[in-house]
Backbone as CSV, one residue per row, in Angstrom:
resi,resn,N_x,N_y,N_z,CA_x,CA_y,CA_z,C_x,C_y,C_z
1,UNK,231.629,31.208,93.483,231.542,31.215,91.798,232.400,29.901,91.515
2,UNK,231.808,29.292,90.563,232.066,27.934,90.014,233.437,27.706,89.512
3,UNK,233.638,29.215,88.559,235.007,29.044,87.775,236.062,29.967,88.442
4,UNK,237.013,29.905,88.002,238.358,30.490,88.673,238.512,31.756,88.310
5,UNK,239.029,32.900,89.057,239.288,34.105,88.501,240.267,33.964,87.629
6,UNK,240.383,34.709,86.360,241.631,34.871,85.653,241.934,36.045,85.486
7,UNK,243.078,36.271,84.628,243.619,37.939,84.698,243.905,37.872,83.042
8,UNK,243.771,39.210,82.236,244.065,39.077,80.862,243.287,40.322,80.296
9,UNK,243.559,40.715,79.169,242.726,41.785,78.514,241.762,41.212,77.643
10,UNK,241.636,39.939,77.333,240.325,39.484,76.459,239.148,39.141,77.533
11,UNK,238.237,39.252,77.033,236.809,38.890,77.642,236.112,38.083,77.113
12,UNK,236.257,36.810,77.351,235.596,35.733,76.485,234.374,35.098,77.097
13,UNK,233.512,34.320,76.528,232.188,33.718,77.044,233.066,32.938,77.947
14,UNK,232.081,32.583,79.486,232.729,31.617,80.319,233.641,32.114,80.989
15,UNK,234.583,33.156,81.000,235.631,33.581,81.712,234.990,34.803,82.786
16,UNK,235.655,34.463,83.917,235.356,35.246,84.807,236.461,36.171,85.153
17,UNK,236.715,37.340,85.122,237.693,38.515,84.910,237.749,39.438,86.079
18,UNK,238.914,39.594,87.006,238.654,40.719,88.110,239.214,42.000,87.527
19,UNK,238.378,42.678,87.232,238.631,44.492,87.194,238.529,45.484,88.060
20,UNK,239.504,45.788,88.872,239.354,46.626,90.054,238.634,46.323,90.917
21,UNK,237.645,46.871,91.297,236.621,46.558,92.398,235.369,45.519,92.108
22,UNK,235.270,45.321,90.713,234.322,44.524,90.418,234.692,43.136,89.637
23,UNK,233.882,42.193,89.641,233.949,40.860,89.103,233.175,40.786,87.859
24,UNK,233.704,40.734,86.725,232.859,40.440,85.605,232.750,39.089,85.247
25,UNK,231.177,38.563,85.105,231.353,37.098,84.867,230.427,36.779,83.574
26,UNK,231.313,36.410,82.436,230.406,36.048,81.417,229.840,34.715,81.144
27,UNK,228.653,34.405,81.382,227.976,33.076,81.626,226.739,33.214,80.273
28,UNK,227.234,33.283,79.193,226.051,33.569,78.043,225.516,32.041,78.242
29,UNK,225.807,30.888,78.215,225.289,29.715,77.853,224.275,29.454,78.911
30,UNK,224.589,29.875,80.140,223.379,29.414,80.973,222.269,30.204,81.167
31,UNK,222.405,31.545,81.393,221.392,32.504,81.889,221.380,33.468,80.677
32,UNK,222.221,33.272,79.528,222.056,34.631,78.638,222.457,36.027,79.161
33,UNK,222.881,36.053,80.229,223.183,37.294,80.584,224.681,37.601,81.152
34,UNK,225.059,39.087,81.308,226.165,39.324,82.031,225.917,40.135,83.096
35,UNK,226.805,39.357,84.133,226.540,39.706,85.734,227.798,40.202,86.196
36,UNK,227.637,41.375,86.993,228.685,41.884,87.621,228.550,42.044,89.252
37,UNK,229.346,41.083,89.681,229.379,41.270,91.357,230.239,42.107,91.803
38,UNK,229.938,42.948,92.701,230.422,43.965,93.110,231.112,43.157,94.437
39,UNK,232.305,43.410,94.818,233.095,42.459,95.770,233.675,43.379,96.739
40,UNK,233.493,43.397,98.157,234.320,43.880,99.101,235.338,42.812,99.775
41,UNK,236.611,42.741,99.698,237.670,41.966,100.335,236.939,40.480,99.959
42,UNK,236.633,40.224,98.668,236.464,38.989,98.342,234.940,38.590,98.207
43,UNK,234.207,39.329,98.895,232.785,39.016,99.417,231.662,39.538,98.420
44,UNK,231.056,38.906,97.787,229.972,39.728,96.683,229.079,40.303,97.709
45,UNK,228.849,41.559,97.241,227.840,42.570,98.032,226.669,42.959,96.874
46,UNK,226.923,42.696,96.040,225.704,42.815,94.897,225.856,42.782,93.441
47,UNK,224.770,42.478,92.790,224.844,41.866,91.677,223.924,43.011,90.445
48,UNK,224.472,42.946,89.228,223.964,43.952,88.291,224.007,43.119,86.835
49,UNK,222.927,42.879,86.299,222.873,41.855,85.103,222.173,42.676,84.114
50,UNK,222.866,42.229,83.140,222.478,43.120,81.568,222.166,41.503,80.920
51,UNK,221.138,41.555,79.733,221.131,40.698,78.757,222.275,41.116,77.621
52,UNK,222.825,40.081,77.327,223.753,39.772,76.282,223.602,40.757,74.998
53,UNK,222.321,40.579,74.362,221.915,41.712,73.455,221.916,42.959,73.566
54,UNK,221.970,43.347,74.845,222.026,44.708,75.080,223.804,45.146,74.985
55,UNK,224.444,44.613,74.954,225.970,44.760,75.024,226.646,44.807,73.723
56,UNK,227.039,46.232,73.302,227.432,46.380,72.091,228.946,45.852,72.100
57,UNK,229.424,45.071,71.312,230.607,44.573,70.937,231.334,45.050,69.440
58,UNK,230.362,45.463,68.487,230.858,45.747,67.131,230.841,47.127,67.002
59,UNK,231.950,47.606,66.054,232.053,49.047,66.019,230.881,49.605,64.928
60,UNK,230.209,48.838,64.236,229.465,49.294,63.194,228.064,49.751,63.747
61,UNK,227.896,49.981,64.827,226.752,50.278,65.310,225.945,51.696,64.774
62,UNK,224.714,51.219,64.152,224.092,52.526,63.184,223.449,53.415,64.094
63,UNK,222.692,52.980,65.266,222.217,53.962,66.174,222.695,54.198,67.521
64,UNK,222.770,55.282,67.884,223.080,55.629,69.058,222.097,56.054,70.130
65,UNK,221.735,55.388,71.178,220.423,55.461,72.115,220.917,55.670,73.229
66,UNK,220.069,56.372,74.112,220.139,56.252,75.716,219.977,54.804,76.157
67,UNK,220.772,54.293,77.282,220.458,52.991,77.867,221.626,51.871,77.085
68,UNK,222.180,52.517,75.878,223.133,51.519,75.407,224.458,51.181,76.295
69,UNK,225.018,49.925,76.252,225.975,49.544,77.042,227.260,49.008,75.965
70,UNK,228.440,49.605,76.331,229.169,48.953,75.483,230.283,48.279,75.924
71,UNK,230.791,47.194,75.446,232.053,46.382,75.872,232.981,46.846,76.602
72,UNK,233.595,48.065,76.338,234.552,48.758,76.778,234.779,50.050,76.152
73,UNK,235.506,50.915,76.574,235.682,52.207,76.212,236.401,52.307,74.979
74,UNK,237.051,51.353,74.518,237.761,51.208,73.159,236.744,51.259,71.814
75,UNK,235.502,50.529,72.262,234.481,50.151,71.548,233.680,51.113,71.314
76,UNK,233.269,52.023,72.486,232.611,52.943,72.559,233.249,54.189,71.664
77,UNK,234.486,54.292,71.652,235.084,55.431,70.775,235.163,55.152,69.234
78,UNK,235.216,53.873,68.912,235.198,53.131,67.549,233.349,53.445,67.076
79,UNK,232.828,53.353,67.773,231.463,53.451,67.587,231.026,54.844,67.225
80,UNK,231.645,55.839,68.126,231.311,56.972,67.706,232.032,57.820,66.715
81,UNK,232.987,57.195,66.395,233.855,57.708,65.018,233.018,57.369,64.153
82,UNK,232.669,56.204,63.933,231.919,55.714,62.614,230.595,56.232,62.580
83,UNK,230.013,56.653,63.841,228.681,57.135,63.711,228.891,58.641,63.229
84,UNK,229.566,59.403,63.848,229.936,60.690,63.301,229.909,60.890,61.530
85,UNK,230.614,59.804,61.167,230.900,59.683,59.615,229.869,59.353,59.105
86,UNK,229.050,58.399,59.555,227.729,58.094,58.862,226.812,59.343,59.021
87,UNK,226.710,59.854,60.045,225.808,61.044,60.285,226.470,62.530,59.709
88,UNK,227.667,62.481,59.295,228.161,63.697,58.558,228.165,64.637,59.507
89,UNK,228.707,64.585,60.757,229.088,65.645,61.596,230.252,65.364,62.280
90,UNK,231.065,66.486,63.107,232.118,66.364,63.363,231.951,66.943,65.318
91,UNK,232.835,65.959,66.051,232.601,65.976,67.595,233.932,66.472,68.204
92,UNK,234.038,67.018,69.125,235.317,66.896,69.892,235.009,66.213,71.232
93,UNK,236.283,65.845,71.948,236.122,65.243,73.515,236.196,66.471,74.267
94,UNK,234.975,66.510,75.017,234.681,67.251,76.073,235.528,66.802,77.332
95,UNK,235.436,65.421,77.615,235.847,64.876,78.873,236.246,63.308,78.574
96,UNK,237.285,62.958,78.992,237.667,61.509,78.650,238.626,60.918,80.078
97,UNK,237.996,60.027,80.813,239.118,59.426,81.563,238.585,58.045,81.844
98,UNK,239.222,57.520,82.881,238.825,55.875,83.156,237.540,55.635,83.288
99,UNK,236.532,56.894,83.893,235.216,56.312,84.143,234.245,57.038,83.328
100,UNK,234.458,57.931,82.667,233.648,59.021,81.887,234.121,59.226,80.128
101,UNK,233.502,59.548,79.359,233.607,59.906,78.130,232.484,60.661,77.558
102,UNK,232.708,62.100,77.200,231.862,63.098,76.869,232.196,63.665,75.519
103,UNK,231.451,63.910,74.474,231.484,64.519,73.446,230.543,65.598,73.275
104,UNK,230.982,66.525,72.112,230.201,67.700,71.832,230.574,68.093,70.382
105,UNK,229.204,68.521,70.051,229.471,68.758,68.568,230.172,70.153,68.385
106,UNK,231.019,70.047,67.406,231.773,71.513,67.419,231.317,72.478,66.408
107,UNK,230.222,72.258,65.658,229.570,73.299,64.844,228.872,74.103,65.707
108,UNK,228.732,75.233,65.602,227.866,76.550,66.493,226.259,76.126,66.362
109,UNK,225.973,75.555,65.191,224.408,75.625,65.281,224.063,74.093,65.288
110,UNK,224.859,73.326,66.209,224.571,72.039,66.326,224.717,71.854,67.893
111,UNK,223.717,71.445,68.787,223.779,71.177,69.994,223.745,69.774,70.568
112,UNK,224.411,68.925,69.701,224.425,67.515,69.844,225.388,67.062,70.878
113,UNK,224.966,66.481,71.954,226.193,66.119,73.090,225.828,64.732,73.502
114,UNK,226.928,63.969,73.576,226.984,62.573,74.227,227.730,62.462,75.571
115,UNK,227.354,61.594,76.463,227.801,61.528,77.702,227.434,59.950,77.896
116,UNK,228.727,59.304,78.465,228.586,57.819,78.664,229.679,57.753,80.186
117,UNK,229.260,56.664,80.885,230.005,56.484,81.922,230.295,54.974,82.376
118,UNK,231.413,54.653,83.210,231.658,53.339,83.550,230.514,52.543,84.192
119,UNK,230.250,51.455,84.258,229.164,50.759,85.186,230.050,50.092,86.261
120,UNK,229.998,50.997,87.395,230.514,50.197,88.754,231.815,50.181,88.272
121,UNK,232.597,50.956,87.853,234.184,51.022,87.433,234.483,49.914,86.893
122,UNK,233.760,49.034,86.294,234.001,47.998,85.395,234.496,48.490,83.867
123,UNK,234.629,47.341,83.232,235.037,48.058,81.453,234.018,48.447,80.817
124,UNK,232.582,48.039,81.341,231.542,48.470,80.609,231.304,50.056,80.830
125,UNK,230.760,50.353,79.528,230.364,51.937,79.426,228.714,51.995,79.201
126,UNK,228.031,52.979,79.598,226.749,53.180,79.426,226.506,54.449,78.941
127,UNK,225.463,55.010,77.994,225.069,56.342,77.804,224.380,56.799,78.806
128,UNK,224.570,57.861,79.250,223.850,58.653,80.150,222.697,59.290,79.527
129,UNK,221.237,59.272,80.123,220.208,60.063,79.670,219.959,61.266,80.621
130,UNK,220.068,62.252,80.086,220.043,63.433,80.651,218.777,64.221,80.400
131,UNK,218.449,65.238,81.225,217.437,66.020,80.852,216.987,66.643,79.481
132,UNK,218.267,66.962,79.169,218.443,67.806,77.741,218.145,66.377,76.693
133,UNK,218.409,65.433,77.028,218.157,64.298,75.951,216.571,64.082,76.047
134,UNK,215.849,64.133,77.132,214.465,64.042,77.369,213.791,65.331,76.365
135,UNK,214.098,66.250,76.743,213.744,67.293,75.684,213.904,67.243,74.487
136,UNK,215.012,67.024,73.639,215.223,66.551,72.504,214.081,65.340,71.888
137,UNK,214.100,64.388,72.712,213.287,63.082,72.164,211.835,63.653,72.360
138,UNK,211.337,64.363,73.368,209.885,64.841,73.211,209.658,65.554,72.064
139,UNK,210.579,66.846,71.821,210.303,67.420,70.661,210.359,66.921,69.269
140,UNK,211.315,65.639,69.342,211.497,64.989,67.771,210.010,63.828,67.656
141,UNK,209.774,63.154,68.697,208.725,62.354,68.798,207.333,62.960,68.750
142,UNK,207.138,63.952,69.415,205.800,64.391,69.482,205.751,66.088,69.117
143,UNK,206.717,66.560,68.863,206.689,68.047,68.349,206.157,68.974,69.499
144,UNK,206.626,68.420,70.942,206.088,69.482,71.930,207.371,69.615,72.817
145,UNK,207.423,71.279,73.145,208.440,71.848,73.758,208.214,71.643,75.392
146,UNK,208.875,71.095,75.898,208.786,70.850,77.565,209.972,71.597,78.213
147,UNK,209.994,72.085,79.251,211.132,72.632,80.009,212.127,71.934,80.754
148,UNK,213.256,72.460,81.037,214.247,71.734,81.630,213.690,70.943,82.965
149,UNK,212.958,71.883,83.713,212.690,71.226,85.078,211.460,70.240,84.988
150,UNK,210.805,70.494,83.906,209.788,69.378,83.740,210.524,68.008,83.147
151,UNK,211.596,67.970,82.301,212.090,66.753,82.107,213.012,66.304,83.233
152,UNK,213.534,67.070,84.148,214.302,66.790,85.035,213.460,65.873,86.242
153,UNK,212.239,66.532,86.227,211.315,65.777,87.170,210.848,64.452,86.541
154,UNK,210.606,64.353,85.323,210.343,63.276,84.806,211.464,62.266,84.869
155,UNK,212.607,62.399,84.949,213.626,61.590,85.041,213.810,61.320,86.163
156,UNK,213.676,62.212,87.208,213.625,61.658,88.828,212.583,60.749,89.185
157,UNK,211.390,60.825,88.448,210.289,59.948,88.700,210.540,58.624,88.345
158,UNK,211.105,58.467,87.118,211.370,57.461,86.342,212.489,56.544,87.196
159,UNK,213.472,57.477,87.798,214.568,56.691,88.802,213.906,56.258,89.879
160,UNK,213.057,57.012,90.683,212.248,56.394,91.680,211.833,55.424,91.423
161,UNK,211.097,55.244,90.328,209.979,53.991,90.025,211.174,52.914,89.722
162,UNK,212.288,53.083,89.316,213.105,51.628,89.360,213.901,51.395,90.314
163,UNK,214.228,52.573,91.161,215.159,52.108,92.327,214.305,52.217,93.662
164,UNK,213.373,52.860,93.753,212.462,53.033,94.865,212.680,54.341,95.309
165,UNK,211.896,54.793,96.372,212.005,56.100,96.916,213.146,55.996,98.053
166,UNK,213.894,57.081,98.280,215.029,57.302,99.215,214.635,56.884,100.426
167,UNK,213.346,57.297,100.723,212.579,57.178,102.167,212.492,55.993,102.573
168,UNK,212.311,55.114,101.621,211.734,53.732,101.909,213.114,52.810,101.986
169,UNK,214.341,53.206,101.538,215.342,52.629,101.752,215.891,52.873,103.214
170,UNK,215.776,54.068,103.702,216.356,54.409,104.866,215.219,53.774,106.023
171,UNK,214.066,53.279,105.439,213.212,52.636,106.479,213.546,51.023,106.605
172,UNK,214.296,50.798,105.679,214.981,49.172,105.489,216.456,49.204,106.376
173,UNK,217.123,50.423,106.733,218.291,50.472,107.203,218.401,49.614,108.658
174,UNK,217.661,49.942,109.507,217.616,49.212,110.727,217.633,47.693,110.702
175,UNK,216.695,47.173,109.891,216.773,45.605,109.424,218.066,45.323,108.935
176,UNK,218.507,46.083,107.959,219.880,45.687,107.203,220.995,45.552,108.428
177,UNK,221.009,46.619,109.271,222.112,46.776,110.165,222.018,45.535,111.118
178,UNK,220.685,45.241,111.625,220.537,44.119,112.279,221.001,42.668,111.933
179,UNK,220.669,42.310,110.534,221.193,41.493,109.873,222.600,41.475,109.777
180,UNK,223.244,42.662,109.350,224.759,42.752,109.473,225.220,42.139,110.858
181,UNK,224.534,42.572,111.744,225.357,42.449,113.019,225.103,40.960,113.431
182,UNK,224.343,40.101,113.269,223.963,38.754,113.435,224.974,38.097,112.678
183,UNK,224.955,38.456,111.241,226.097,37.647,110.161,227.209,37.709,110.482
184,UNK,227.690,38.926,111.042,229.336,39.226,111.694,229.301,39.356,113.100
185,UNK,229.248,38.360,113.753,228.965,38.548,115.300,230.635,39.199,115.677
186,UNK,230.755,40.043,116.713,231.855,40.797,117.002,232.120,41.878,116.505
187,UNK,231.107,42.426,115.628,231.420,43.564,115.131,230.635,44.871,115.785
188,UNK,231.274,46.258,115.518,230.607,47.212,116.056,229.762,48.092,115.023
189,UNK,228.454,47.717,115.178,227.506,48.450,114.533,226.502,49.406,115.080
190,UNK,226.579,50.682,114.831,225.728,51.681,115.476,224.921,52.696,114.483
191,UNK,223.740,53.098,114.944,222.941,54.079,114.304,222.219,55.035,115.283
192,UNK,222.360,55.878,115.067,222.025,57.212,116.020,220.857,57.953,115.440
193,UNK,219.848,58.062,116.155,218.737,58.972,115.586,218.394,60.237,116.674
194,UNK,217.593,61.032,115.854,217.138,62.164,116.603,216.375,62.329,117.472
195,UNK,215.725,63.044,118.283,214.624,63.035,119.113,213.310,62.855,118.317
196,UNK,213.230,63.202,117.232,212.094,62.991,116.196,211.967,61.458,115.439
197,UNK,213.060,60.695,115.992,213.033,59.516,115.378,213.367,59.685,113.950
198,UNK,214.319,60.334,113.702,214.854,60.549,112.371,216.589,60.186,112.222
199,UNK,216.627,59.474,111.181,218.080,59.291,110.686,219.209,60.472,111.115
200,UNK,220.187,60.041,111.914,221.239,60.904,111.910,222.645,60.499,111.468
201,UNK,223.265,59.313,112.302,224.579,58.956,111.681,224.201,57.393,111.770
202,UNK,225.291,56.655,111.207,225.522,55.198,110.999,227.124,54.972,111.145
203,UNK,227.351,53.862,111.900,228.643,53.555,111.999,228.852,52.053,112.070
204,UNK,229.991,51.513,111.016,230.073,49.934,110.944,231.463,49.830,110.886
205,UNK,231.957,48.737,111.728,233.193,48.303,111.972,233.172,46.937,111.935
206,UNK,233.107,45.907,110.762,233.167,44.731,111.061,234.034,43.935,111.864
207,UNK,233.983,42.762,112.043,234.661,42.204,112.912,236.184,41.849,112.392
208,UNK,235.981,41.578,111.236,237.382,41.431,110.316,238.070,42.471,110.384
209,UNK,237.396,43.928,110.224,238.333,45.087,110.403,238.981,45.162,111.836
210,UNK,238.313,44.777,112.642,238.775,45.021,113.969,239.708,43.954,114.360
211,UNK,239.729,42.752,114.113,240.906,41.809,114.182,242.101,42.125,113.300
212,UNK,241.570,42.720,111.935,243.012,42.955,111.046,243.522,44.089,111.793
213,UNK,243.355,45.074,112.366,243.889,46.224,112.848,245.040,45.971,113.780
214,UNK,244.872,44.785,114.733,245.804,44.236,115.930,247.212,44.068,115.054
215,UNK,246.988,43.618,113.637,248.338,43.371,113.140,249.064,44.460,112.142
216,UNK,248.344,45.619,112.257,248.832,46.652,111.806,249.317,48.063,112.535
217,UNK,250.026,48.764,111.554,250.707,49.943,112.745,249.514,50.978,112.923
218,UNK,249.665,51.443,114.122,248.700,52.507,114.583,248.244,53.793,113.892
219,UNK,248.291,53.740,112.567,247.976,54.624,111.594,246.600,54.600,110.988
220,UNK,245.982,55.774,111.304,244.515,55.706,110.575,244.383,56.842,109.754
221,UNK,243.774,56.745,108.433,243.386,57.858,107.661,242.150,57.992,107.387
222,UNK,241.507,59.201,107.773,240.122,59.512,107.886,239.696,60.448,106.625
223,UNK,238.749,60.226,105.844,238.271,61.015,104.940,236.647,61.193,104.876
224,UNK,236.235,62.032,104.305,234.607,62.156,104.075,234.532,62.623,102.626
225,UNK,233.077,62.120,102.030,232.896,62.417,100.743,231.320,63.086,100.680
226,UNK,231.207,63.960,100.107,229.606,64.357,100.403,228.900,63.364,99.362
227,UNK,227.708,63.202,100.114,226.494,62.409,99.103,225.726,63.207,98.556
228,UNK,225.349,62.919,97.073,224.649,63.764,96.375,223.044,63.340,96.186
229,UNK,222.721,62.404,97.057,221.302,61.946,97.096,220.282,62.853,97.627
230,UNK,219.126,62.452,97.678,218.036,63.396,97.928,218.301,64.173,99.646
231,UNK,218.663,63.277,100.453,218.716,63.506,101.833,220.172,63.925,102.249
232,UNK,221.130,64.126,101.260,222.396,64.677,101.205,222.958,63.667,102.331
233,UNK,224.245,64.734,103.101,224.917,63.877,104.133,226.150,63.695,103.709
234,UNK,227.081,63.165,104.480,228.374,62.775,104.032,229.222,61.313,104.616
235,UNK,229.414,60.566,103.546,229.884,59.516,103.812,231.360,59.579,104.365
236,UNK,231.697,58.892,105.499,232.938,58.886,106.130,233.392,57.599,106.078
237,UNK,235.097,57.463,106.180,235.747,56.204,106.382,237.067,56.596,107.009
238,UNK,237.524,55.448,107.681,238.802,55.356,108.335,239.529,54.152,107.805
239,UNK,240.537,53.885,107.440,241.225,52.790,106.847,242.625,52.964,107.210
240,UNK,243.501,51.979,107.084,244.742,52.011,107.453,245.567,50.869,106.213
241,UNK,246.973,50.961,106.557,247.730,49.946,105.462,247.960,48.906,106.262
242,UNK,248.039,47.519,105.665,248.623,46.245,106.328,249.714,46.067,105.761
243,UNK,250.559,44.799,106.153,251.763,44.733,105.694,252.206,44.835,104.454
244,UNK,251.260,44.179,103.582,251.506,43.858,101.872,251.238,45.475,101.251
245,UNK,251.096,46.302,102.061,251.027,47.557,101.428,249.626,48.011,100.813
246,UNK,248.638,47.157,101.304,247.253,47.379,100.710,246.371,47.989,101.672
247,UNK,245.350,48.638,101.355,244.315,49.412,102.223,243.465,48.300,103.018
248,UNK,243.369,48.639,104.252,242.656,47.806,105.243,241.473,48.804,105.651
249,UNK,240.215,48.539,105.571,239.233,49.441,105.841,238.793,49.133,107.407
250,UNK,238.803,50.139,108.128,238.536,49.957,109.827,237.075,50.271,109.878
251,UNK,236.586,51.314,109.508,235.074,51.792,109.781,234.728,52.600,108.548
252,UNK,233.447,52.539,108.540,232.532,53.524,107.492,231.351,53.926,108.173
253,UNK,230.511,54.851,107.535,229.197,55.224,108.006,229.058,56.503,107.059
254,UNK,227.785,57.225,107.615,227.027,58.304,107.035,226.912,59.041,108.401
255,UNK,227.210,60.346,108.042,226.743,61.590,109.178,226.007,62.660,108.345
256,UNK,225.601,63.566,109.091,224.740,64.616,108.495,225.457,65.772,107.642
257,UNK,226.507,65.825,108.169,227.768,66.946,107.795,228.867,66.705,108.605
258,UNK,230.274,67.387,107.806,231.681,67.179,108.727,231.215,68.430,109.803
259,UNK,230.671,68.454,110.846,230.700,69.037,111.871,231.407,68.576,113.033
260,UNK,231.598,69.238,114.164,232.214,68.612,115.573,231.262,67.308,115.998
261,UNK,230.100,67.852,116.060,229.281,66.869,116.853,229.111,65.462,115.990
262,UNK,229.138,65.454,114.757,229.030,64.472,114.137,230.398,63.659,114.121
263,UNK,231.349,64.402,113.787,232.771,63.706,113.893,233.185,63.086,115.394
264,UNK,232.696,63.986,116.612,232.790,63.513,117.779,232.126,62.078,117.909
265,UNK,230.885,62.040,117.438,230.027,60.637,117.509,230.820,59.430,116.681
266,UNK,231.143,59.869,115.555,232.062,58.819,114.835,233.274,58.251,115.440
267,UNK,234.046,59.055,116.270,235.256,58.791,116.812,235.064,58.041,118.346
268,UNK,233.934,58.387,118.839,233.397,57.919,119.984,233.145,56.409,119.763
269,UNK,232.530,55.847,118.507,232.226,54.618,118.210,233.466,53.903,117.837
270,UNK,234.539,54.847,117.154,235.906,54.230,116.847,236.531,53.693,117.715
271,UNK,236.532,54.602,119.063,237.297,54.149,120.253,236.824,52.970,121.145
272,UNK,235.496,52.850,120.865,234.695,51.778,121.573,235.044,50.388,120.840
273,UNK,235.273,50.615,119.514,235.349,49.355,118.588,237.211,49.175,118.730
274,UNK,237.955,49.907,118.695,239.261,49.752,118.576,240.281,50.055,119.867
275,UNK,239.719,50.898,120.671,240.422,51.162,122.121,241.293,52.304,121.581
276,UNK,242.240,52.374,122.516,243.230,53.453,122.370,244.656,52.644,122.001
277,UNK,245.194,52.986,121.119,247.068,52.156,120.889,247.995,53.462,121.158
278,UNK,248.863,52.761,121.640,250.106,53.782,121.824,250.426,54.218,120.357
279,UNK,250.757,55.672,120.630,251.386,56.342,119.574,250.369,56.306,118.401
280,UNK,249.063,56.452,118.573,248.239,56.425,117.583,248.169,57.550,116.650
281,UNK,248.282,57.498,115.248,248.345,58.592,114.362,247.100,58.524,113.553
282,UNK,246.605,59.677,113.605,245.262,60.131,112.687,245.427,61.078,111.468
283,UNK,245.445,60.517,110.368,245.731,61.644,109.317,244.399,62.105,108.694
284,UNK,244.028,63.283,108.717,242.914,64.140,108.288,243.136,65.395,107.616
285,UNK,242.129,65.544,106.483,242.640,66.434,105.430,242.171,67.978,106.015
286,UNK,241.247,67.885,107.165,240.913,69.294,107.747,240.446,69.392,109.135
287,UNK,239.310,68.287,109.685,238.857,68.504,110.725,239.657,68.131,112.026
288,UNK,239.359,68.804,112.920,240.418,69.014,114.043,239.932,67.705,115.198
289,UNK,238.728,67.676,115.080,237.768,67.008,116.185,238.571,65.416,116.390
290,UNK,239.044,64.938,115.384,239.661,63.711,115.753,240.644,63.806,116.480
291,UNK,241.630,64.842,116.153,242.730,64.916,116.995,242.577,65.069,118.495
292,UNK,241.723,65.935,118.805,241.207,66.305,120.175,240.490,64.954,120.704
293,UNK,240.302,63.804,120.125,239.727,62.825,120.966,240.611,61.838,121.116
294,UNK,241.750,62.147,120.400,242.849,60.999,120.953,244.208,62.130,121.354
């Protein structure tokens, strides 16, 4: 990036501001877009762009529609307060935290709901478009009643059109891993397939992770998180703390589920990448396979 990262509460044109795991770059004069560059250890790994006209920064917004993006949560809250006054109804907060904001109408005969969430953990908030919203819009615009399942399938089809089919993404995985291995020589990157040539596991330890662990205490924290995609599975990771007290990732990957066979494969790859260190301590929430391997 050409401009220096700055810190502060204000987000002005031309500024690049570090916010948690994302870098928000305001560059309206050149390409008239807002770019969010996802960063991992200072290295950009993805870009999400929005046209500036789509970003709501004023609180006197008269229409609230799906897909709208708000500058921050404070702006979103003020917009909703003014919108409720203008439309003459009352709502209550159903859920509110750093990454989500949900409202529901307090009247018994009113089924109005509103959901918005943070974009990639940045300050920007975007309204979610649920199957219930599709049902209401089709009824309002066309006068036709559709079932929840039909609305859900319509949303899934549209998401696949925008993002691509999940199966197509898995087909690209071998090429992606090959490119990553060539880009970061010395890394340990492996993928396991079944006898039917179907994806089972993937393991990634980049060279920077491996070298960094040499200067850390032999303490490894292991955890897993269930994936909610079409093919499900579990995202697993191993990390540690370095001298400054920050997290250093050591390995990450995807397994079919948190079972003994999958964890055994993951830790076999971990031992190949890192070897065995004296007094190794592994912190895990439940699975005992990791303890048996060391």
